[in-house]
C-alpha positions as CSV (number, residue, x, y, z in Angstrom):
1,M,66.8,2.9,26.5
2,K,64.3,2.4,23.7
3,A,61.5,2.1,26.2
4,R,62.4,5.5,27.7
5,L,62.3,7.1,24.3
6,L,58.8,5.7,23.6
7,L,57.3,7.0,26.9
8,P,56.8,10.6,25.7
9,F,55.2,9.3,22.5
10,I,52.8,7.1,24.4
11,A,51.9,9.9,26.7
12,M,51.1,12.2,23.8
13,V,48.8,9.5,22.3
14,I,46.9,9.1,25.7
15,V,46.5,12.9,26.0
16,S,45.2,13.1,22.4
17,I,42.6,10.5,23.2
18,F,41.1,12.4,26.1
19,Q,41.5,15.9,24.5
20,G,40.3,15.0,21.1
21,A,42.6,14.3,18.1
22,N,42.2,15.7,14.6
23,P,39.6,13.6,12.8
24,Q,41.6,13.6,9.6
25,T,44.5,11.8,11.4
26,V,42.5,8.8,12.7
27,S,41.1,5.8,10.9
28,A,37.5,5.9,9.6
29,S,34.8,4.2,11.7
30,Y,32.1,1.9,10.5
31,F,29.2,4.4,11.0
32,S,30.3,7.9,9.9
33,G,33.7,7.7,8.4
34,V,35.2,9.3,11.6
35,D,36.3,7.5,14.7
36,Q,33.8,8.9,17.2
37,V,36.0,8.2,20.2
38,L,38.9,10.2,18.8
39,A,36.9,12.9,17.1
40,S,36.9,16.4,18.6
41,Q,33.1,16.6,18.4
42,R,32.0,13.3,19.9
43,K,28.4,12.0,19.6
44,S,26.5,10.4,22.4
45,I,27.1,6.7,23.0
46,Y,23.3,6.3,22.8
47,H,23.3,7.8,19.3
48,V,25.8,5.2,18.2
49,E,23.9,2.5,20.0
50,S,20.7,3.5,18.2
51,K,22.4,2.9,14.8
52,M,23.5,-0.5,15.9
53,H,19.9,-1.4,16.9
54,L,18.6,-0.1,13.5
55,D,21.2,-2.2,11.7
56,Q,19.6,-5.2,13.4
57,N,16.0,-4.0,12.8
58,R,15.4,-3.5,16.5
59,E,13.3,-0.4,16.2
60,E,12.0,-0.3,19.8
61,A,15.5,-0.5,21.2
62,A,16.6,2.2,18.7
63,L,13.9,4.5,19.8
64,I,14.9,4.1,23.5
65,S,18.5,4.9,22.6
66,L,17.5,7.9,20.5
67,T,15.4,9.2,23.4
68,R,18.4,9.0,25.7
69,A,20.6,10.6,23.1
70,L,18.1,13.5,22.7
71,H,18.0,13.9,26.5
72,E,21.8,14.5,26.5
73,D,21.7,16.7,23.4
74,Q,18.3,18.4,23.3
75,E,19.1,20.7,20.4
76,N,20.1,17.9,18.0
77,I,17.6,18.4,15.3
78,N,18.8,15.3,13.4
79,I,17.7,13.0,16.3
80,V,14.3,14.7,16.4
81,I,13.8,14.2,12.7
82,K,14.8,10.5,12.9
83,M,12.6,9.8,15.9
84,S,9.6,11.5,14.4
85,D,10.1,9.6,11.1
86,M,10.2,6.3,13.0
87,Y,7.0,7.3,14.9
88,Y,5.3,8.2,11.6
89,K,6.2,4.9,10.0
90,R,4.8,3.1,13.0
91,H,1.6,5.1,12.8
92,H,2.3,6.8,16.1
93,Y,1.3,10.2,14.8
94,G,0.4,11.7,18.2
95,K,3.9,11.0,19.5
96,A,5.5,12.5,16.4
97,I,3.4,15.6,16.7
98,E,4.2,15.9,20.4
99,L,7.9,15.7,19.6
100,L,7.9,18.0,16.6
101,R,5.9,20.8,18.1
102,N,8.7,21.4,20.6
103,Y,11.1,22.2,17.7
104,V,9.1,24.4,15.3
105,H,11.6,27.2,16.2
106,R,14.3,25.1,14.6
107,A,12.5,24.7,11.3
108,T,14.7,25.3,8.2
109,V,14.5,24.7,4.5
110,K,16.4,21.5,5.1
111,H,14.5,20.4,8.2
112,N,11.0,21.7,7.4
113,I,9.3,20.8,10.7
114,F,6.0,22.4,9.6
115,Y,5.8,19.9,6.7
116,Y,6.4,16.9,8.9
117,L,3.7,18.2,11.3
118,A,1.3,18.7,8.4
119,L,1.8,15.0,7.3
120,C,1.0,13.8,10.8
121,Y,-2.1,15.8,11.1
122,D,-3.1,14.8,7.6
123,K,-2.8,11.1,8.6
124,K,-5.0,11.8,11.7
125,S,-7.6,13.4,9.3
126,N,-7.3,16.7,11.2
127,L,-7.5,18.6,7.9
128,Q,-7.6,22.2,9.3
129,F,-4.4,21.7,11.2
130,A,-2.8,19.9,8.3
131,L,-3.6,22.8,5.9
132,G,-2.3,25.3,8.4
133,Y,1.1,23.6,8.6
134,Y,1.3,22.9,4.9
135,Y,0.9,26.6,4.3
136,K,3.5,27.4,6.9
137,A,5.8,24.9,5.2
138,L,5.4,26.7,1.9
139,K,6.0,30.1,3.6
140,L,9.4,28.7,4.7
141,N,10.1,27.1,1.3
142,P,7.8,28.2,-1.6
143,R,9.4,25.6,-3.9
144,L,8.3,22.6,-1.8
145,L,6.3,21.1,-4.6
146,K,5.0,18.1,-2.7
147,A,3.3,20.4,-0.2
148,Y,1.1,21.9,-3.0
149,V,0.0,18.4,-4.0
150,R,-0.8,17.5,-0.4
151,I,-2.9,20.7,-0.1
152,A,-4.8,19.7,-3.3
153,R,-5.6,16.3,-1.8
154,V,-6.8,17.8,1.4
155,R,-9.0,20.3,-0.5
156,T,-10.4,17.4,-2.6
157,R,-11.3,15.5,0.6
158,Q,-13.0,18.6,1.8
159,G,-15.2,18.7,-1.4
160,L,-13.4,21.8,-2.7
161,P,-12.0,20.7,-6.1
162,Y,-11.6,24.2,-7.4
163,D,-9.4,25.2,-4.5
164,A,-7.5,22.0,-5.1
165,L,-7.0,23.0,-8.8
166,R,-5.6,26.4,-7.7
167,A,-3.0,24.6,-5.6
168,I,-2.0,22.4,-8.5
169,K,-1.8,25.2,-10.9
170,K,0.5,27.1,-8.5
171,C,2.7,24.0,-8.3
172,L,2.8,23.5,-12.1
173,S,3.7,27.2,-12.5
174,I,6.9,26.4,-10.6
175,N,7.6,23.1,-12.3
176,A,5.4,22.2,-15.3
177,D,6.8,18.7,-15.4
178,Y,6.2,17.7,-11.8
179,F,4.6,14.3,-12.3
180,P,2.6,14.0,-9.0
181,A,1.0,17.3,-9.7
182,L,0.1,16.3,-13.2
183,Q,-1.5,13.1,-11.9
184,E,-3.4,14.9,-9.2
185,E,-4.7,17.4,-11.8
186,K,-6.3,14.5,-13.8
187,V,-8.1,13.3,-10.6
188,I,-9.4,16.8,-9.7
189,N,-10.6,17.4,-13.3
190,R,-12.5,14.2,-13.2
191,V,-14.1,15.1,-9.9
192,V,-15.1,18.5,-11.3
193,K,-16.6,16.8,-14.4
194,R,-18.6,14.3,-12.3
195,E,-19.9,17.1,-10.0
196,D,-19.6,14.9,-7.0
197,N,-20.0,16.8,-3.7
198,N,-18.7,14.2,-1.3
199,I,-15.3,12.8,-1.8
200,F,-13.0,10.5,0.2
201,R,-9.5,10.5,-1.2
202,K,-6.6,8.5,0.3
203,E,-3.5,7.3,-1.6
204,N,-4.6,5.9,-4.9
205,V,-8.3,5.4,-3.9
206,V,-11.0,7.9,-4.7
207,I,-14.5,7.2,-3.3
208,T,-17.4,9.5,-4.1
209,F,-20.7,9.2,-2.4
210,T,-24.1,11.1,-2.3
211,S,-24.9,11.3,1.4
212,S,-22.4,13.0,3.8
213,K,-23.4,10.6,6.5
214,L,-21.5,7.8,4.7
215,H,-18.1,9.6,5.2
216,K,-17.6,8.2,8.7
217,M,-18.5,4.7,7.5
218,I,-16.2,4.9,4.5
219,K,-13.4,6.1,6.8
220,E,-13.9,3.1,9.1
221,V,-14.0,0.5,6.3
222,Y,-11.1,2.0,4.3
223,P,-8.3,0.1,6.1
224,R,-9.9,-3.2,5.0
225,I,-10.0,-2.0,1.4
226,R,-6.4,-0.8,1.7
227,K,-5.2,-4.2,3.1
228,S,-6.7,-6.0,0.1
229,I,-5.2,-3.5,-2.4
230,N,-1.7,-3.9,-0.7
231,F,-2.1,-7.7,-1.0
232,L,-2.9,-7.5,-4.7
233,E,-0.1,-5.0,-5.5
234,T,2.5,-7.0,-3.6
235,N,1.6,-10.3,-5.3
236,L,0.7,-9.1,-8.7
237,R,3.6,-6.5,-8.8
238,Y,1.3,-4.0,-10.4
239,H,0.1,-0.5,-9.3
240,I,-3.0,1.3,-10.4
241,S,-2.6,5.1,-9.9
242,E,-6.3,5.8,-9.5
243,I,-9.0,3.4,-8.3
244,W,-12.4,5.1,-8.7
245,I,-15.3,3.9,-6.5
246,K,-18.8,5.4,-6.5
247,S,-21.3,4.7,-3.8
248,V,-24.9,4.6,-5.1
249,K,-28.2,3.7,-3.6
250,K,-28.5,0.8,-6.1
251,V,-26.2,-0.5,-8.8
252,E,-28.2,0.1,-12.0
253,R,-27.9,-3.4,-13.4
254,F,-30.2,-6.4,-13.6
255,D,-31.1,-7.6,-10.1
256,H,-28.9,-4.8,-8.6
257,P,-25.6,-6.6,-7.7
258,P,-23.9,-5.2,-4.6
259,A,-20.9,-4.1,-6.6
260,L,-19.9,-4.0,-10.2
261,Y,-16.9,-2.6,-12.2
262,D,-18.0,-0.6,-15.3
263,H,-15.1,-0.6,-17.8
264,I,-16.7,2.3,-19.8
265,D,-16.7,4.7,-16.8
266,D,-13.6,3.0,-15.4
267,C,-15.3,3.0,-12.0
268,I,-16.5,0.5,-9.5
269,Y,-20.1,1.0,-8.3
270,V,-21.0,-0.2,-4.9
271,S,-24.3,-0.1,-3.1
272,E,-24.7,2.1,0.0
273,E,-26.2,-0.9,1.8
274,S,-23.0,-2.8,1.4
275,I,-21.0,0.0,3.0
276,K,-23.5,0.5,5.8
277,K,-23.5,-3.2,6.7
278,G,-19.7,-3.4,6.3
279,N,-20.1,-6.1,3.6
280,L,-17.0,-5.2,1.6
281,T,-16.5,-8.6,0.0
282,P,-18.3,-7.7,-3.3
283,L,-16.3,-4.4,-3.5
284,V,-13.0,-6.1,-2.9
285,H,-14.0,-8.8,-5.4
286,E,-14.4,-6.1,-8.1
287,I,-11.2,-4.3,-7.1
288,C,-9.4,-7.6,-7.6
289,A,-11.1,-8.1,-10.9
290,L,-9.9,-4.6,-12.0
291,Y,-6.3,-5.5,-11.1
292,I,-6.4,-8.8,-13.0
293,R,-7.8,-7.1,-16.1
294,R,-5.1,-4.5,-16.1
295,V,-2.4,-7.1,-15.6
296,S,-3.8,-9.4,-18.3
297,G,-4.9,-6.8,-20.7
298,N,-8.6,-7.7,-20.3
299,D,-7.9,-11.1,-21.8
300,C,-7.9,-13.2,-18.6
301,P,-10.6,-15.9,-18.8
302,D,-13.5,-15.7,-16.4
303,W,-12.7,-18.8,-14.4
304,L,-9.2,-17.6,-13.6
305,E,-10.3,-14.0,-12.8
306,E,-13.0,-15.3,-10.5
307,G,-10.7,-17.8,-8.9
308,I,-8.2,-15.2,-7.9
309,A,-10.9,-12.8,-6.7
310,M,-12.4,-15.6,-4.6
311,W,-8.9,-16.4,-3.2
312,V,-8.6,-12.8,-2.0
313,T,-12.1,-12.2,-0.8
314,R,-13.5,-15.6,0.3
315,P,-10.8,-18.0,1.5
316,E,-13.4,-19.8,3.6
317,V,-15.5,-20.8,0.6
318,I,-14.4,-24.5,0.8
319,K,-15.8,-24.7,4.3
320,N,-19.2,-23.4,3.2
321,T,-19.6,-25.4,0.1
322,S,-19.9,-29.2,-0.3
323,I,-19.5,-31.1,-3.5
324,H,-20.6,-34.7,-3.7
325,S,-20.0,-35.3,-7.5
326,L,-16.5,-35.8,-8.8
327,G,-17.7,-34.6,-12.2
328,T,-17.3,-31.0,-11.2
329,K,-13.5,-31.3,-11.0
330,Q,-13.2,-30.5,-14.7
331,L,-12.2,-26.9,-15.5
332,D,-14.4,-25.1,-18.0
333,F,-12.0,-22.9,-20.0
334,Q,-14.6,-21.6,-22.4
335,R,-17.8,-20.9,-20.4
336,K,-18.4,-17.3,-19.3
337,F,-19.6,-16.1,-16.0
338,P,-22.7,-13.8,-16.0
339,K,-21.7,-10.2,-16.8
340,E,-24.1,-8.8,-14.3
341,K,-22.3,-10.7,-11.5
342,N,-25.4,-11.5,-9.5
343,Y,-23.4,-14.3,-7.9
344,L,-21.6,-11.6,-5.8
345,K,-24.6,-12.1,-3.5
346,F,-23.0,-15.3,-2.5
347,E,-25.5,-16.3,0.1
348,C,-28.3,-16.1,-2.5
349,T,-26.3,-17.9,-5.3
350,N,-27.7,-21.2,-6.6
351,E,-25.8,-24.5,-6.0
352,R,-24.7,-24.8,-9.6
353,M,-23.0,-21.3,-9.6
354,R,-21.4,-22.1,-6.2
355,K,-19.8,-25.2,-7.7
356,R,-18.4,-23.2,-10.6
357,L,-16.9,-20.6,-8.3
358,L,-15.5,-23.3,-6.0
359,I,-13.7,-25.0,-8.9
360,A,-12.2,-21.7,-10.0
361,F,-11.1,-21.1,-6.4
362,L,-9.6,-24.6,-6.1
363,F,-7.6,-24.1,-9.3
364,V,-6.0,-20.9,-8.0
365,K,-5.3,-22.6,-4.7
366,Y,-3.6,-25.4,-6.5
367,M,-1.6,-23.1,-8.7
368,L,-0.4,-20.9,-5.8
369,K,0.5,-23.9,-3.6
370,N,2.6,-25.6,-6.3
371,Y,3.9,-22.7,-8.5
372,G,3.4,-19.5,-6.5
373,W,2.6,-16.0,-7.5
374,P,5.5,-15.6,-10.0
375,S,4.0,-18.3,-12.2
376,M,0.6,-16.8,-11.8
377,R,1.9,-13.5,-13.0
378,K,3.5,-15.2,-16.0
379,I,0.1,-16.9,-16.9
380,L,-1.7,-13.5,-16.7
381,A,1.0,-12.0,-18.9
382,A,0.7,-14.9,-21.4
383,Y,-3.0,-14.1,-21.8
384,K,-2.1,-10.5,-22.4
385,N,0.3,-11.5,-25.2
386,D,-2.5,-13.1,-27.3
387,T,-1.9,-16.6,-26.1
388,K,-5.5,-17.9,-25.5
389,S,-4.8,-21.6,-25.5
390,W,-4.4,-23.1,-22.0
391,G,-2.4,-26.0,-23.5
392,K,0.2,-23.6,-24.9
393,I,0.3,-21.5,-21.7
394,C,0.6,-24.7,-19.6
395,W,3.7,-25.8,-21.7
396,N,5.3,-22.4,-22.0
397,V,4.9,-21.2,-18.4
398,L,4.6,-24.4,-16.3
399,H,6.7,-26.6,-18.7
400,I,4.3,-29.5,-18.4
401,D,2.0,-31.2,-20.9
402,E,-1.6,-30.3,-20.6
403,K,-2.7,-33.9,-20.0
404,A,-0.1,-34.5,-17.3
405,F,-1.2,-31.2,-15.6
406,Q,-4.8,-32.4,-15.7
407,Q,-3.9,-35.6,-14.0
408,K,-2.1,-33.8,-11.2
409,W,-5.0,-31.4,-10.9
410,D,-7.5,-34.2,-10.6
411,M,-5.4,-35.9,-7.9
412,F,-5.2,-32.6,-6.0
413,V,-9.0,-32.0,-6.1
414,I,-9.7,-35.6,-4.9
415,S,-7.1,-35.7,-2.1
416,R,-7.1,-32.1,-0.9
417,H,-10.8,-31.2,-1.2
418,Y,-13.1,-34.1,-1.2
419,F,-11.4,-35.8,1.7
420,Q,-10.0,-32.8,3.4
421,P,-12.5,-29.9,3.0
422,V,-10.6,-27.2,4.9
423,A,-9.7,-23.8,3.4
424,I,-6.0,-23.0,3.7
425,R,-4.6,-19.6,2.8
């Protein structure tokens, strides 16, 4: 009897499953808070599948699922935005453009397709198309502040700093406290003051140069510069908002080093010859020195600064330098390296300087192998806090007596270098 009474209820439940029940009456799902099977507006199974793939960091599989979901629901702008965002992050700008251009008619203030297209063309260095879409994005949403900043950066790259300033002033007239615009205004004012005609600007790097022929070369070598900067910022946990680099025919210092950081101008000078030959090691060396000085407050000793810079730029130094005297294993905490940095021409450096650089390199290798970057950052911070004695830093940071540390260091040099001269990064 009870079974007969339950039959109508069971039938109603089955019908509600196929016809779509009220979402408010069903239990919340893991993804969206609404059970997708019972909801009246069901999403494609591929859409749900893509979220499962993304939860597992399977981006390729997620893209395939999103493509299938878009095929079933071609007007779903959220899928389009998600797919283009994934293409953009994976540097597939052409695919993102191809997808977004089919949906410009769906552009809204919330989903500003024009701005997304402008970003893709900007990354491809197609500045004219990027500018066109930035202006279309602003026509759709005049309060899109980040578009004004992007326009200013494009104008700066085109060598039109006054046009860039106009875009920034328009942005600041809408919001006078918009920090990215205030930062960009400082960069542009400095460009105007220096009267540089050729400018390469990308992220936090500003490169000025005299000959327009260098633009293509700088564009080609920039990824290598960026890789080193990312390595430094990741490990040092420090970001410099503006890195100024100026390409000159010759660095106006004694014996013309290939690159040199001038703390007065707050600019790294690099010779055109280094860029033309693709020899970026001296430039990256000085970029590294700049980061270390900022982290340590300009109080880092030369041997530590040069050791870290060598670690970043010349990990193969051990293979190319042989030492036959154990006397060189002692660290020289007081001796200064030449300010002119002629030793950046490493192939022309004398044997005595090579040994000094090698010992600094080995020390950094030992520290990173045994203590890692967190301890290295603490050491740099200790120098910034007016602690100049290595003995005090050794005890406060590494929690080991200076003599005990020296013994471990000696053993490392003898066992890992003199008998196993192989560079390990």
